[in-house]
VMD Tcl script that builds the backbone (N, CA, C; Angstrom):
set m [mol new atoms 459]
animate dup $m
set s [atomselect $m all]
$s set {name element resname resid chain x y z} {
  {N N MET 1 A 0.915 -1.143 0.152}
  {CA C MET 1 A 0.292 -0.050 0.231}
  {C C MET 1 A 0.980 1.243 0.037}
  {N N GLY 2 A 0.634 1.941 -1.024}
  {CA C GLY 2 A 1.550 3.200 -1.190}
  {C C GLY 2 A 0.756 4.551 -0.671}
  {N N GLY 3 A 1.680 5.229 0.361}
  {CA C GLY 3 A 1.283 6.621 1.021}
  {C C GLY 3 A 0.571 7.477 -0.103}
  {N N TRP 4 A 1.239 7.649 -1.395}
  {CA C TRP 4 A 0.691 8.808 -2.163}
  {C C TRP 4 A -0.930 8.364 -2.676}
  {N N ASP 5 A -1.446 6.712 -2.440}
  {CA C ASP 5 A -2.534 6.899 -2.941}
  {C C ASP 5 A -3.538 7.266 -1.834}
  {N N TYR 6 A -3.275 7.334 -0.628}
  {CA C TYR 6 A -3.948 7.704 0.658}
  {C C TYR 6 A -3.899 9.198 0.350}
  {N N ILE 7 A -2.976 9.686 0.212}
  {CA C ILE 7 A -2.864 11.325 0.150}
  {C C ILE 7 A -3.370 11.747 -1.152}
  {N N THR 8 A -3.590 11.233 -2.508}
  {CA C THR 8 A -4.203 11.619 -3.564}
  {C C THR 8 A -5.652 11.650 -3.373}
  {N N ASP 9 A -6.276 10.404 -2.657}
  {CA C ASP 9 A -7.696 10.330 -2.462}
  {C C ASP 9 A -8.097 11.248 -1.188}
  {N N CYS 10 A -7.226 11.461 -0.281}
  {CA C CYS 10 A -7.717 12.841 0.591}
  {C C CYS 10 A -7.872 14.127 -0.148}
  {N N PHE 11 A -6.819 14.311 -0.738}
  {CA C PHE 11 A -6.650 15.546 -1.778}
  {C C PHE 11 A -8.073 15.617 -2.677}
  {N N THR 12 A -8.307 14.568 -3.175}
  {CA C THR 12 A -9.605 14.510 -4.314}
  {C C THR 12 A -10.741 14.522 -3.243}
  {N N TYR 13 A -11.123 13.996 -2.518}
  {CA C TYR 13 A -12.142 14.049 -1.270}
  {C C TYR 13 A -12.084 15.791 -0.906}
  {N N TYR 14 A -10.986 16.257 -0.492}
  {CA C TYR 14 A -11.094 17.372 0.068}
  {C C TYR 14 A -11.342 18.615 -0.945}
  {N N ASN 15 A -11.118 18.285 -2.346}
  {CA C ASN 15 A -11.390 19.201 -3.351}
  {C C ASN 15 A -13.014 18.861 -3.663}
  {N N PHE 16 A -13.255 17.821 -3.688}
  {CA C PHE 16 A -14.938 17.344 -3.918}
  {C C PHE 16 A -15.837 18.121 -3.037}
  {N N ILE 17 A -15.540 18.202 -1.638}
  {CA C ILE 17 A -16.363 18.859 -0.457}
  {C C ILE 17 A -16.576 20.009 -1.018}
  {N N TYR 18 A -15.650 20.990 -1.509}
  {CA C TYR 18 A -15.654 22.389 -1.757}
  {C C TYR 18 A -16.155 22.786 -2.945}
  {N N MET 19 A -16.638 21.744 -4.014}
  {CA C MET 19 A -16.757 21.985 -5.266}
  {C C MET 19 A -18.471 22.082 -5.510}
  {N N ILE 20 A -18.764 23.338 -5.810}
  {CA C ILE 20 A -20.307 23.668 -6.184}
  {C C ILE 20 A -20.310 23.521 -7.728}
  {N N THR 21 A -21.565 23.233 -8.026}
  {CA C THR 21 A -21.941 23.602 -9.317}
  {C C THR 21 A -23.053 24.092 -9.365}
  {N N LEU 22 A -23.984 24.552 -10.402}
  {CA C LEU 22 A -25.131 25.113 -10.723}
  {C C LEU 22 A -26.466 24.043 -10.150}
  {N N LYS 23 A -25.873 22.449 -10.347}
  {CA C LYS 23 A -26.964 21.665 -10.066}
  {C C LYS 23 A -26.919 21.283 -8.477}
  {N N THR 24 A -25.783 22.098 -7.753}
  {CA C THR 24 A -25.951 21.708 -6.484}
  {C C THR 24 A -27.298 21.934 -5.642}
  {N N ASP 25 A -27.830 20.861 -4.797}
  {CA C ASP 25 A -29.118 21.499 -4.050}
  {C C ASP 25 A -28.448 22.215 -2.654}
  {N N ILE 26 A -29.145 23.237 -2.634}
  {CA C ILE 26 A -28.366 24.201 -1.551}
  {C C ILE 26 A -29.136 23.618 -0.257}
  {N N GLN 27 A -30.038 22.679 -0.199}
  {CA C GLN 27 A -30.619 22.112 0.786}
  {C C GLN 27 A -29.454 20.988 1.745}
  {N N ASN 28 A -28.549 20.901 1.089}
  {CA C ASN 28 A -27.570 19.983 1.591}
  {C C ASN 28 A -26.435 20.832 1.978}
  {N N LEU 29 A -26.318 22.113 1.682}
  {CA C LEU 29 A -24.965 22.752 2.176}
  {C C LEU 29 A -25.222 23.078 3.827}
  {N N THR 30 A -24.017 22.844 4.173}
  {CA C THR 30 A -24.150 23.130 5.835}
  {C C THR 30 A -24.260 24.785 6.196}
  {N N ARG 31 A -24.333 24.956 7.248}
  {CA C ARG 31 A -24.375 26.284 7.633}
  {C C ARG 31 A -23.318 27.405 7.506}
  {N N LYS 32 A -22.289 26.667 7.416}
  {CA C LYS 32 A -20.981 27.490 7.176}
  {C C LYS 32 A -20.816 27.431 5.587}
  {N N GLU 33 A -21.119 26.410 4.931}
  {CA C GLU 33 A -21.098 26.556 3.258}
  {C C GLU 33 A -21.897 27.853 2.985}
  {N N MET 34 A -23.374 27.758 3.654}
  {CA C MET 34 A -24.044 28.587 3.024}
  {C C MET 34 A -23.562 30.158 3.312}
  {N N LYS 35 A -23.131 30.248 4.629}
  {CA C LYS 35 A -22.412 31.612 4.949}
  {C C LYS 35 A -21.219 31.554 3.733}
  {N N ALA 36 A -20.647 30.851 3.409}
  {CA C ALA 36 A -19.446 31.042 2.691}
  {C C ALA 36 A -20.068 31.380 1.182}
  {N N LEU 37 A -21.204 30.932 0.608}
  {CA C LEU 37 A -21.726 31.135 -0.669}
  {C C LEU 37 A -22.375 32.513 -0.543}
  {N N ASN 38 A -23.121 33.144 0.594}
  {CA C ASN 38 A -23.628 34.066 0.452}
  {C C ASN 38 A -22.637 35.437 0.411}
  {N N GLU 39 A -21.588 35.000 1.204}
  {CA C GLU 39 A -20.364 36.239 1.338}
  {C C GLU 39 A -19.743 36.382 -0.039}
  {N N SER 40 A -19.559 34.960 -0.830}
  {CA C SER 40 A -19.112 34.946 -2.137}
  {C C SER 40 A -19.975 35.705 -3.076}
  {N N LEU 41 A -21.329 35.267 -2.914}
  {CA C LEU 41 A -22.285 36.216 -3.844}
  {C C LEU 41 A -22.278 37.681 -3.592}
  {N N VAL 42 A -22.120 37.984 -2.469}
  {CA C VAL 42 A -22.188 39.774 -2.233}
  {C C VAL 42 A -21.118 40.017 -2.784}
  {N N GLU 43 A -19.809 39.540 -2.587}
  {CA C GLU 43 A -18.280 39.811 -3.013}
  {C C GLU 43 A -18.357 39.949 -4.872}
  {N N ALA 44 A -19.189 39.024 -5.381}
  {CA C ALA 44 A -19.080 38.770 -6.822}
  {C C ALA 44 A -20.019 39.820 -7.203}
  {N N CYS 45 A -21.062 40.068 -6.381}
  {CA C CYS 45 A -22.166 40.984 -7.019}
  {C C CYS 45 A -21.628 42.391 -6.966}
  {N N ALA 46 A -20.857 42.752 -5.959}
  {CA C ALA 46 A -20.205 43.847 -5.780}
  {C C ALA 46 A -19.008 44.203 -6.599}
  {N N LEU 47 A -18.334 43.201 -7.238}
  {CA C LEU 47 A -17.452 43.320 -8.154}
  {C C LEU 47 A -17.925 43.749 -9.515}
  {N N TYR 48 A -19.085 43.049 -10.162}
  {CA C TYR 48 A -19.498 42.872 -11.350}
  {C C TYR 48 A -20.785 44.237 -11.685}
  {N N MET 49 A -21.347 44.335 -10.148}
  {CA C MET 49 A -22.515 45.350 -10.342}
  {C C MET 49 A -22.532 46.512 -9.536}
  {N N GLY 50 A -21.394 46.796 -8.888}
  {CA C GLY 50 A -21.146 48.096 -7.646}
  {C C GLY 50 A -21.440 47.492 -6.262}
  {N N LYS 51 A -20.829 48.025 -5.485}
  {CA C LYS 51 A -20.869 47.930 -3.971}
  {C C LYS 51 A -22.301 48.394 -3.777}
  {N N LYS 52 A -22.638 47.624 -2.690}
  {CA C LYS 52 A -23.686 48.217 -1.900}
  {C C LYS 52 A -23.767 48.192 -0.586}
  {N N LYS 53 A -23.227 49.078 0.082}
  {CA C LYS 53 A -22.703 49.235 1.495}
  {C C LYS 53 A -23.710 48.596 2.397}
  {N N GLY 54 A -23.021 47.883 3.343}
  {CA C GLY 54 A -23.893 47.416 4.504}
  {C C GLY 54 A -25.026 46.572 4.056}
  {N N VAL 55 A -25.136 45.930 2.787}
  {CA C VAL 55 A -26.085 45.002 2.569}
  {C C VAL 55 A -25.744 43.707 3.198}
  {N N LYS 56 A -26.989 43.328 3.889}
  {CA C LYS 56 A -27.177 41.745 4.621}
  {C C LYS 56 A -28.068 41.087 3.996}
  {N N VAL 57 A -27.451 39.735 4.280}
  {CA C VAL 57 A -28.465 38.571 3.533}
  {C C VAL 57 A -29.117 37.743 4.624}
  {N N ARG 58 A -30.625 37.488 4.472}
  {CA C ARG 58 A -31.032 36.642 5.277}
  {C C ARG 58 A -31.798 35.514 4.716}
  {N N MET 59 A -31.533 34.266 5.111}
  {CA C MET 59 A -32.181 33.202 4.386}
  {C C MET 59 A -33.402 32.895 5.215}
  {N N ILE 60 A -34.509 32.398 4.826}
  {CA C ILE 60 A -35.469 31.927 5.476}
  {C C ILE 60 A -35.961 30.463 4.858}
  {N N GLY 61 A -35.982 29.641 5.749}
  {CA C GLY 61 A -35.873 28.372 5.792}
  {C C GLY 61 A -37.573 27.862 5.300}
  {N N ARG 62 A -38.495 28.575 5.910}
  {CA C ARG 62 A -39.770 27.875 5.571}
  {C C ARG 62 A -40.110 28.386 4.150}
  {N N GLY 63 A -40.808 27.410 3.487}
  {CA C GLY 63 A -41.476 27.720 2.119}
  {C C GLY 63 A -42.062 29.136 2.051}
  {N N ASN 64 A -42.447 29.776 0.700}
  {CA C ASN 64 A -42.950 30.597 0.502}
  {C C ASN 64 A -43.327 30.935 -1.145}
  {N N LYS 65 A -44.034 31.592 -1.522}
  {CA C LYS 65 A -44.537 31.615 -3.092}
  {C C LYS 65 A -43.472 32.514 -3.466}
  {N N TYR 66 A -42.645 33.425 -2.689}
  {CA C TYR 66 A -41.558 34.152 -3.163}
  {C C TYR 66 A -40.500 33.418 -3.082}
  {N N TYR 67 A -39.297 33.864 -3.917}
  {CA C TYR 67 A -37.961 33.414 -4.121}
  {C C TYR 67 A -36.920 33.984 -3.317}
  {N N GLY 68 A -37.369 35.648 -3.305}
  {CA C GLY 68 A -36.581 36.613 -2.649}
  {C C GLY 68 A -37.109 37.872 -2.555}
  {N N GLN 69 A -36.629 38.814 -2.005}
  {CA C GLN 69 A -37.149 39.916 -1.565}
  {C C GLN 69 A -35.924 40.992 -1.088}
  {N N TYR 70 A -35.944 41.976 -1.588}
  {CA C TYR 70 A -35.137 43.223 -1.301}
  {C C TYR 70 A -35.908 43.839 -0.138}
  {N N ASP 71 A -35.379 43.917 1.083}
  {CA C ASP 71 A -35.967 44.957 2.251}
  {C C ASP 71 A -35.088 46.377 2.183}
  {N N TYR 72 A -35.435 47.304 1.414}
  {CA C TYR 72 A -34.823 48.253 1.183}
  {C C TYR 72 A -34.915 49.098 2.660}
  {N N GLU 73 A -35.878 49.026 3.460}
  {CA C GLU 73 A -35.529 49.584 4.780}
  {C C GLU 73 A -34.305 49.159 5.837}
  {N N GLY 74 A -34.455 48.149 5.709}
  {CA C GLY 74 A -33.391 47.479 6.477}
  {C C GLY 74 A -32.106 46.901 5.563}
  {N N ASN 75 A -32.167 47.142 4.295}
  {CA C ASN 75 A -30.987 46.755 3.552}
  {C C ASN 75 A -30.679 45.436 3.523}
  {N N ILE 76 A -31.833 44.687 3.364}
  {CA C ILE 76 A -31.607 43.141 3.481}
  {C C ILE 76 A -32.019 42.405 2.323}
  {N N ILE 77 A -31.417 41.452 1.964}
  {CA C ILE 77 A -31.644 40.623 0.711}
  {C C ILE 77 A -32.264 39.330 1.606}
  {N N LYS 78 A -33.456 39.212 1.143}
  {CA C LYS 78 A -34.056 37.893 1.696}
  {C C LYS 78 A -34.462 36.772 0.688}
  {N N ILE 79 A -33.983 35.608 1.225}
  {CA C ILE 79 A -33.910 34.524 0.152}
  {C C ILE 79 A -34.783 33.555 0.915}
  {N N TRP 80 A -35.705 32.798 0.405}
  {CA C TRP 80 A -36.247 31.685 0.806}
  {C C TRP 80 A -35.983 30.490 0.234}
  {N N LYS 81 A -35.185 29.757 1.362}
  {CA C LYS 81 A -34.307 28.671 0.934}
  {C C LYS 81 A -35.058 27.474 0.097}
  {N N LYS 82 A -36.017 27.309 0.338}
  {CA C LYS 82 A -36.945 25.915 0.047}
  {C C LYS 82 A -37.593 26.597 -1.331}
  {N N SER 83 A -37.880 27.719 -1.575}
  {CA C SER 83 A -38.518 28.219 -2.748}
  {C C SER 83 A -37.230 28.077 -4.148}
  {N N CYS 84 A -36.000 28.104 -3.587}
  {CA C CYS 84 A -34.892 27.983 -4.698}
  {C C CYS 84 A -34.004 27.194 -4.125}
  {N N SER 85 A -34.255 25.943 -4.222}
  {CA C SER 85 A -33.428 24.791 -3.662}
  {C C SER 85 A -32.141 24.362 -4.530}
  {N N GLY 86 A -32.318 24.674 -5.637}
  {CA C GLY 86 A -31.142 24.313 -6.608}
  {C C GLY 86 A -30.456 25.635 -6.591}
  {N N MET 87 A -29.029 25.568 -6.881}
  {CA C MET 87 A -27.867 26.432 -7.167}
  {C C MET 87 A -28.362 27.548 -7.865}
  {N N LEU 88 A -28.619 27.003 -9.482}
  {CA C LEU 88 A -28.933 28.011 -10.398}
  {C C LEU 88 A -30.157 29.095 -10.088}
  {N N GLY 89 A -31.145 28.349 -9.312}
  {CA C GLY 89 A -32.224 29.453 -8.735}
  {C C GLY 89 A -31.933 30.324 -7.621}
  {N N TYR 90 A -31.142 29.787 -6.761}
  {CA C TYR 90 A -30.230 30.795 -5.942}
  {C C TYR 90 A -29.516 31.968 -6.261}
  {N N VAL 91 A -28.711 31.298 -6.967}
  {CA C VAL 91 A -27.882 32.233 -7.580}
  {C C VAL 91 A -28.472 33.599 -8.512}
  {N N ARG 92 A -29.311 33.111 -9.512}
  {CA C ARG 92 A -30.240 33.879 -10.090}
  {C C ARG 92 A -31.080 34.911 -9.173}
  {N N THR 93 A -31.833 34.257 -8.136}
  {CA C THR 93 A -32.484 35.327 -7.112}
  {C C THR 93 A -31.771 36.138 -6.312}
  {N N PHE 94 A -30.323 35.681 -6.030}
  {CA C PHE 94 A -29.492 36.741 -5.366}
  {C C PHE 94 A -29.307 37.752 -6.191}
  {N N ILE 95 A -28.744 37.424 -7.407}
  {CA C ILE 95 A -28.386 38.382 -8.440}
  {C C ILE 95 A -29.885 39.551 -8.613}
  {N N HIS 96 A -30.886 38.818 -8.554}
  {CA C HIS 96 A -31.894 39.719 -8.722}
  {C C HIS 96 A -32.265 40.729 -7.641}
  {N N GLU 97 A -32.030 40.077 -6.435}
  {CA C GLU 97 A -32.301 40.995 -5.420}
  {C C GLU 97 A -31.269 42.061 -5.136}
  {N N TYR 98 A -29.977 41.586 -5.515}
  {CA C TYR 98 A -28.825 42.503 -5.480}
  {C C TYR 98 A -28.919 43.825 -6.336}
  {N N ALA 99 A -29.522 43.181 -7.359}
  {CA C ALA 99 A -29.906 44.536 -8.530}
  {C C ALA 99 A -31.065 45.367 -7.796}
  {N N HIS 100 A -32.019 44.931 -7.166}
  {CA C HIS 100 A -33.041 45.948 -6.502}
  {C C HIS 100 A -32.396 46.657 -5.382}
  {N N ALA 101 A -31.455 46.036 -4.709}
  {CA C ALA 101 A -30.354 46.803 -3.728}
  {C C ALA 101 A -29.647 48.275 -4.364}
  {N N LYS 102 A -29.618 47.816 -5.328}
  {CA C LYS 102 A -28.704 48.875 -6.239}
  {C C LYS 102 A -29.266 49.944 -7.019}
  {N N GLN 103 A -30.630 49.654 -7.146}
  {CA C GLN 103 A -31.845 50.536 -7.895}
  {C C GLN 103 A -31.970 51.636 -7.139}
  {N N LYS 104 A -31.950 52.944 -7.744}
  {CA C LYS 104 A -32.137 54.187 -7.223}
  {C C LYS 104 A -33.699 54.502 -7.538}
  {N N GLY 105 A -33.995 55.163 -6.124}
  {CA C GLY 105 A -35.632 55.533 -6.475}
  {C C GLY 105 A -36.627 53.973 -6.179}
  {N N LEU 106 A -36.111 53.165 -5.795}
  {CA C LEU 106 A -36.758 52.082 -5.563}
  {C C LEU 106 A -37.791 52.238 -4.350}
  {N N ALA 107 A -37.428 52.672 -3.407}
  {CA C ALA 107 A -38.243 53.090 -2.087}
  {C C ALA 107 A -39.478 54.039 -2.447}
  {N N LYS 108 A -39.155 54.990 -3.082}
  {CA C LYS 108 A -40.166 55.866 -3.560}
  {C C LYS 108 A -40.921 55.535 -4.592}
  {N N ASN 109 A -40.556 54.500 -5.506}
  {CA C ASN 109 A -41.330 54.547 -6.915}
  {C C ASN 109 A -41.967 53.267 -7.051}
  {N N TYR 110 A -41.299 52.030 -6.488}
  {CA C TYR 110 A -41.970 50.724 -6.743}
  {C C TYR 110 A -43.204 50.417 -6.424}
  {N N THR 111 A -43.614 50.964 -5.203}
  {CA C THR 111 A -44.917 50.572 -5.344}
  {C C THR 111 A -45.997 51.280 -6.624}
  {N N ALA 112 A -45.920 52.314 -6.930}
  {CA C ALA 112 A -46.570 53.337 -7.773}
  {C C ALA 112 A -46.321 52.493 -9.112}
  {N N TYR 113 A -45.126 52.060 -9.453}
  {CA C TYR 113 A -44.931 51.380 -10.560}
  {C C TYR 113 A -45.647 50.059 -10.366}
  {N N HIS 114 A -45.837 49.359 -9.679}
  {CA C HIS 114 A -46.550 47.972 -9.353}
  {C C HIS 114 A -47.771 48.177 -9.894}
  {N N PHE 115 A -48.411 49.254 -9.238}
  {CA C PHE 115 A -49.990 49.455 -9.488}
  {C C PHE 115 A -50.082 49.876 -10.759}
  {N N LYS 116 A -49.347 50.511 -11.489}
  {CA C LYS 116 A -49.409 51.033 -12.939}
  {C C LYS 116 A -49.035 49.954 -13.798}
  {N N TYR 117 A -47.948 49.400 -13.671}
  {CA C TYR 117 A -47.613 48.384 -14.982}
  {C C TYR 117 A -47.737 46.770 -14.286}
  {N N GLY 118 A -47.953 46.466 -13.002}
  {CA C GLY 118 A -48.180 45.203 -12.682}
  {C C GLY 118 A -46.550 44.808 -12.485}
  {N N TYR 119 A -46.530 43.452 -11.911}
  {CA C TYR 119 A -45.237 43.035 -11.596}
  {C C TYR 119 A -44.119 42.714 -12.509}
  {N N TRP 120 A -44.773 42.089 -13.552}
  {CA C TRP 120 A -44.043 41.569 -14.732}
  {C C TRP 120 A -43.334 42.865 -15.432}
  {N N ASN 121 A -44.227 43.922 -15.546}
  {CA C ASN 121 A -43.847 45.036 -16.439}
  {C C ASN 121 A -43.426 46.042 -15.630}
  {N N ASN 122 A -43.234 46.223 -13.961}
  {CA C ASN 122 A -42.737 47.197 -13.495}
  {C C ASN 122 A -41.188 47.470 -14.090}
  {N N PRO 123 A -40.811 48.450 -14.082}
  {CA C PRO 123 A -39.555 48.909 -14.740}
  {C C PRO 123 A -38.303 48.042 -13.786}
  {N N TYR 124 A -38.487 48.426 -12.658}
  {CA C TYR 124 A -37.452 47.658 -11.717}
  {C C TYR 124 A -37.386 46.286 -11.979}
  {N N GLU 125 A -38.618 45.557 -11.912}
  {CA C GLU 125 A -38.482 44.278 -12.292}
  {C C GLU 125 A -37.912 43.770 -13.614}
  {N N VAL 126 A -38.312 44.432 -14.549}
  {CA C VAL 126 A -37.805 44.295 -16.023}
  {C C VAL 126 A -36.085 44.398 -15.964}
  {N N ASP 127 A -35.581 45.348 -15.146}
  {CA C ASP 127 A -34.031 45.506 -14.858}
  {C C ASP 127 A -33.597 44.607 -14.139}
  {N N ALA 128 A -34.268 44.286 -13.087}
  {CA C ALA 128 A -33.702 42.977 -12.321}
  {C C ALA 128 A -33.365 41.819 -13.090}
  {N N ARG 129 A -34.476 41.400 -13.763}
  {CA C ARG 129 A -34.445 40.497 -14.668}
  {C C ARG 129 A -33.522 40.030 -15.855}
  {N N LYS 130 A -33.029 41.691 -16.342}
  {CA C LYS 130 A -31.998 41.621 -17.284}
  {C C LYS 130 A -30.713 41.501 -16.619}
  {N N LYS 131 A -30.829 41.839 -15.453}
  {CA C LYS 131 A -29.456 41.874 -14.604}
  {C C LYS 131 A -28.994 40.638 -14.310}
  {N N GLU 132 A -30.045 39.890 -14.104}
  {CA C GLU 132 A -29.782 38.212 -13.926}
  {C C GLU 132 A -28.951 37.400 -15.137}
  {N N GLY 133 A -29.587 37.603 -16.222}
  {CA C GLY 133 A -29.055 37.146 -17.387}
  {C C GLY 133 A -27.644 37.670 -17.868}
  {N N GLU 134 A -27.709 38.934 -17.673}
  {CA C GLU 134 A -26.416 39.859 -17.828}
  {C C GLU 134 A -25.057 39.159 -17.122}
  {N N TYR 135 A -25.135 39.202 -15.949}
  {CA C TYR 135 A -24.204 38.800 -14.917}
  {C C TYR 135 A -24.090 37.607 -14.265}
  {N N ARG 136 A -25.324 36.574 -14.675}
  {CA C ARG 136 A -25.044 35.331 -13.819}
  {C C ARG 136 A -23.605 34.577 -14.344}
  {N N SER 137 A -23.334 34.571 -15.545}
  {CA C SER 137 A -21.974 33.959 -15.662}
  {C C SER 137 A -20.875 34.420 -15.264}
  {N N PRO 138 A -20.681 35.587 -15.249}
  {CA C PRO 138 A -19.154 35.982 -14.407}
  {C C PRO 138 A -19.417 36.147 -13.023}
  {N N ILE 139 A -20.521 36.343 -12.567}
  {CA C ILE 139 A -20.729 36.205 -10.941}
  {C C ILE 139 A -20.452 34.852 -10.723}
  {N N TRP 140 A -21.179 33.812 -11.273}
  {CA C TRP 140 A -21.033 32.527 -10.931}
  {C C TRP 140 A -19.434 32.036 -10.783}
  {N N LYS 141 A -18.686 32.189 -12.253}
  {CA C LYS 141 A -17.217 31.949 -12.250}
  {C C LYS 141 A -16.529 32.514 -11.035}
  {N N GLU 142 A -16.897 33.744 -10.734}
  {CA C GLU 142 A -16.187 34.466 -9.205}
  {C C GLU 142 A -16.830 33.923 -8.062}
  {N N VAL 143 A -17.796 33.259 -7.953}
  {CA C VAL 143 A -18.364 32.897 -6.697}
  {C C VAL 143 A -17.724 31.582 -6.425}
  {N N LYS 144 A -17.618 30.654 -7.385}
  {CA C LYS 144 A -16.778 29.578 -7.414}
  {C C LYS 144 A -15.580 29.667 -6.927}
  {N N LYS 145 A -14.633 30.723 -7.403}
  {CA C LYS 145 A -13.526 30.551 -6.653}
  {C C LYS 145 A -13.348 31.365 -5.125}
  {N N LEU 146 A -14.325 32.400 -5.076}
  {CA C LEU 146 A -14.416 33.067 -3.719}
  {C C LEU 146 A -15.136 32.016 -2.754}
  {N N TYR 147 A -15.948 31.075 -3.115}
  {CA C TYR 147 A -16.293 30.143 -2.083}
  {C C TYR 147 A -15.082 28.912 -1.928}
  {N N LYS 148 A -14.851 28.367 -2.595}
  {CA C LYS 148 A -13.424 27.838 -2.245}
  {C C LYS 148 A -12.513 28.081 -1.352}
  {N N GLN 149 A -11.962 29.543 -1.331}
  {CA C GLN 149 A -11.043 30.258 -0.849}
  {C C GLN 149 A -11.605 30.722 0.363}
  {N N LYS 150 A -12.884 30.776 0.653}
  {CA C LYS 150 A -13.254 30.961 2.268}
  {C C LYS 150 A -13.621 29.763 2.753}
  {N N LEU 151 A -13.638 28.423 2.302}
  {CA C LEU 151 A -13.464 27.202 2.828}
  {C C LEU 151 A -12.367 26.424 3.165}
  {N N ASP 152 A -11.365 27.036 2.330}
  {CA C ASP 152 A -10.085 26.449 2.583}
  {C C ASP 152 A -9.408 27.287 4.137}
  {N N ILE 153 A -9.158 26.399 4.739}
  {CA C ILE 153 A -8.643 27.024 6.099}
  {C C ILE 153 A -7.258 26.936 6.151}
}
mol reanalyze $m
mol bondsrecalc $m
mol representation Tube
mol addrep $m
């Protein structure tokens, strides 16, 4: 029995633990891994979409009809973990809500636009969905690097 086989197996296992893909089920991530994921998402979004000072992330475990929500009064991105259990849905929701965090005039105009245009045609929602598609790929690449760094001790 060679010692190198054991070292190689441990290295492979260690790297596999911290590997995430867009098919990863976030329900299976530990608290530590979710914290690293959210921190990585905030940093990657700030890099590509611009910084939002003091933004916080709150995950809500119970199901809801919503995927996410930006609370502009508390500067909090809220994500319902059970609503978007896949990594792809979680990342898209996070980018969408971060886009809301960066939007000017959201607190003042969102409700009026909602009544005037409805949810799907609300200019703030249209813009956030556009940013989901525009930034998903570069943000995801950055998140994978940051996530691994945060979990490497």
